[in-house]
PLY file of the C-alpha trace (Angstrom):
ply
format ascii 1.0
element vertex 78
property float x
property float y
property float z
element edge 77
property int vertex1
property int vertex2
end_header
42.31 121.91 206.00
43.86 119.69 203.78
43.74 119.72 199.91
42.04 116.48 198.36
41.63 117.74 194.84
42.45 120.71 192.88
39.80 122.11 190.69
41.65 125.14 189.37
44.33 127.50 190.68
41.40 129.31 192.78
39.33 126.40 193.68
39.86 123.24 195.53
37.96 120.28 197.52
38.86 119.75 201.09
37.19 118.37 204.03
35.90 120.59 206.71
35.72 120.03 210.45
32.33 118.03 210.27
33.97 115.69 207.88
32.05 117.04 204.66
33.51 117.50 201.39
33.58 121.29 200.55
34.73 123.52 197.76
36.90 126.33 199.20
37.76 129.44 196.43
40.21 132.03 197.05
43.07 133.92 195.47
45.63 131.04 194.53
44.54 128.36 196.75
46.13 125.72 194.73
48.68 127.71 193.02
51.62 125.84 194.83
49.87 122.62 195.66
52.97 120.23 195.58
54.66 122.30 198.28
51.78 123.51 200.75
49.05 120.85 200.37
47.28 123.00 202.86
44.72 125.75 202.51
45.59 129.29 203.69
42.51 130.39 205.46
43.56 134.32 205.20
43.00 133.86 201.45
39.70 131.94 201.47
36.84 133.89 199.57
33.95 131.34 199.89
33.21 127.86 201.12
30.74 125.79 199.30
29.14 122.77 200.65
26.29 120.60 199.74
24.36 117.95 201.46
24.24 115.26 198.74
27.00 113.79 197.00
25.57 114.01 193.61
25.04 117.59 193.97
28.66 117.94 195.26
30.11 116.14 192.17
27.81 118.72 189.85
29.23 121.93 191.51
32.74 120.57 191.54
32.41 120.08 187.55
30.93 123.57 187.34
33.57 125.50 189.25
36.42 123.58 187.59
34.84 124.76 184.04
34.22 128.48 184.92
36.88 130.89 185.86
36.78 132.88 189.22
35.82 136.18 187.43
32.37 134.41 186.27
32.07 133.11 189.78
32.28 136.50 191.07
29.96 138.08 188.50
27.25 135.25 189.28
27.55 135.97 193.04
26.95 139.31 192.59
23.98 138.75 190.46
22.48 136.15 192.94
0 1
1 2
2 3
3 4
4 5
5 6
6 7
7 8
8 9
9 10
10 11
11 12
12 13
13 14
14 15
15 16
16 17
17 18
18 19
19 20
20 21
21 22
22 23
23 24
24 25
25 26
26 27
27 28
28 29
29 30
30 31
31 32
32 33
33 34
34 35
35 36
36 37
37 38
38 39
39 40
40 41
41 42
42 43
43 44
44 45
45 46
46 47
47 48
48 49
49 50
50 51
51 52
52 53
53 54
54 55
55 56
56 57
57 58
58 59
59 60
60 61
61 62
62 63
63 64
64 65
65 66
66 67
67 68
68 69
69 70
70 71
71 72
72 73
73 74
74 75
75 76
76 77
């Protein structure tokens, strides 16, 4: 998977095998973006994919605004 957009150090937007935009979260996925430009599959925590483009944009904004610690808490609650 190739990184399209960096949301924060732990979340990036990429294209999956079905050519859908997905958000991938994981420890330091975008930390060294200028050198690797690829996702390390071993570091992937979660992959988020929405069916509509509008929903995808909103999810990207939320993930960008929220730290990974809070995303982990929300996941546990859900």
